VOGU-3710 file (C-alpha; in Angstrom, 3 decimals, decimal comma):
1> mgdprtrngn> 142,264/220,989/125,462  141,471/222,463/128,883  143,427/224,054/131,662  147,029/222,715/131,763  146,872/222,767/135,587  144,110/220,139/135,604  145,072/218,013/132,592  147,427/215,900/134,705  145,672/216,034/138,065  147,856/213,408/139,731
11> arrklrarlr> 151,096/215,236/138,940  149,625/218,540/140,137  148,370/216,934/143,394  151,854/215,513/144,057  153,463/218,888/143,374  150,968/220,619/145,690  151,585/218,013/148,434  155,360/218,456/148,119  155,116/222,247/148,527  152,695/221,861/151,449
21> aegrpchicg> 155,038/219,362/153,189  157,954/221,782/152,845  155,939/224,442/154,704  157,432/227,322/152,754  156,516/230,973/153,374  154,789/232,971/150,641  157,343/233,688/147,921  155,580/236,962/147,068  155,252/238,697/150,467  157,658/236,551/152,516
31> qpidyslpag> 155,164/235,959/155,350  154,337/232,504/156,775  151,400/230,589/155,314  148,804/228,938/157,556  148,495/225,634/155,715  145,441/224,675/157,785  143,212/227,378/156,259  140,516/226,108/153,887  140,779/226,648/150,132  139,269/229,962/149,132
41> hpwcfevdei> 140,382/231,809/152,288  142,423/234,910/151,325  145,496/233,759/153,275  145,339/230,042/152,360  148,073/228,180/150,483  148,112/228,132/146,699  150,602/226,851/144,172  151,910/229,804/142,159  153,753/229,566/138,857  156,834/231,829/138,740
51> ipvsrggspl> 156,477/232,093/134,961  152,690/232,163/134,527  151,017/229,520/132,370  149,576/232,345/130,257  153,162/233,372/129,439  154,505/229,920/128,630  155,382/228,552/132,083  154,797/224,945/133,055  152,318/224,279/135,872  153,932/220,885/136,542
61> dyanvdaahr> 157,620/221,881/136,709  158,841/222,003/140,324  161,412/224,640/139,341  158,589/226,915/138,115  156,293/226,767/141,163  156,347/228,076/144,702  154,009/228,524/147,655  151,921/231,689/147,900  148,965/233,135/149,762  145,816/233,160/147,646
71> icnqrrgnrm> 145,485/236,951/147,968  149,134/237,570/147,037  148,825/235,257/144,033  145,656/237,005/142,843  147,182/240,470/143,195  150,313/239,436/141,336  148,264/238,168/138,403  150,393/237,081/135,465  153,242/239,521/136,134  156,753/238,156/136,261
81> pgdegakglp> 159,931/239,360/137,977  161,217/242,308/135,957  157,791/243,392/134,707  156,680/246,943/135,428  154,831/246,901/138,737  155,985/243,415/139,764  157,770/244,727/142,847  155,965/246,458/145,664  152,552/244,946/145,125  150,096/246,405/147,642
91> ivrtrlw> 149,591/243,570/150,127  147,530/245,122/152,912  147,089/243,213/156,160  144,448/244,060/158,706  144,150/243,059/162,359  141,925/240,195/161,207  144,621/238,574/159,067
//
């Protein structure tokens, strides 16, 4: 069956392009995203599901996705708003970032 994020690659690419074109800040930490950073960089742009796929959220629903930094998205994991520990995630910035 595979990963639902990659099953319909064209729809996911369009969704990613739409979020990138909007130039939104990170919905987790509120800071601007440098959309020119390469994939894999801690502060690069990623598509984040508000309701995680592992908890029944759709990876292709525009209403369920938002822009996030890679590091913020990784630290949030599959927590949702209202979950214990969902607020106040430790996002530590250094002089390098």
